[in-house]
C-alpha positions, -999 to +999 in steps of 0.1 A: -439-825+631-453-793+654-430-758+652-400-762+675-391-790+654-389-761+623-377-733+648-348-756+661-341-768+619-338-733+606-314-726+642-290-752+630-293-741+589-297-703+586-269-686+579-266-646+575-239-635+551-236-597+541-205-581+518-193-551+503-187-540+469-169-515+444-205-499+425-187-468+406-220-463+390-235-450+429-232-420+444-203-427+468-185-458+451-201-490+467-230-511+478-239-529+510-253-568+501-276-582+527-284-617+525-300-651+543-294-677+534-324-706+548-308-735+544-284-749+522-301-777+497-342-775+494-352-788+520-392-785+514-409-799+543-389-766+559-397-746+526-433-749+536-438-742+567-410-709+560-444-701+541-468-701+566-445-674+583-436-652+556-406-665+542-413-676+502-376-679+492-346-699+504-322-674+496-337-641+514-325-609+498-354-585+513-347-566+539-380-574+555-382-604+553-345-607+568-364-595+596-389-616+598-363-644+598-349-625+633-379-623+649-392-657+640-352-667+656-353-640+681-371-665+710-341-691+699-315-670+695-292-690+723-292-726+696-288-700+667-254-714+651-248-685+629-254-657+660-223-644+648-241-641+620-273-624+628-259-594+656-237-583+624-273-590+601-292-569+628-264-535+633-261-537+590-300-536+587-305-505+599-279-488+573-294-471+550-284-479+514-296-454+496-284-430+521-249-447+532-225-425+537-184-426+535-182-438+574-213-458+577-194-484+547-167-482+564-183-495+597-204-517+575-170-534+571-159-534+602-181-556+614-182-572+578-148-583+589 
């Protein structure tokens, strides 16, 4: 099987999720959680192909690996099933989680809803 097959598979299965959680111990009281679910169930062939692309987990929370998934999907953006989630994730990746202001958190909440 070639890369096009796996790329289409990834575009169909990949889901981007972001949420804002109450975190009273943080400076502003909230935290932004970002994750990408590559596939809902374990798919060994897709996971092996993704490992050649630098993605090592089925549920990705690392900012660099999330960016890698977005880079992989960029050429076929119009075929990504969760394209709205992908564009929101791109905007949320710009928010620095450690230096987020209250306004940044409010903007993130608006993006998520």
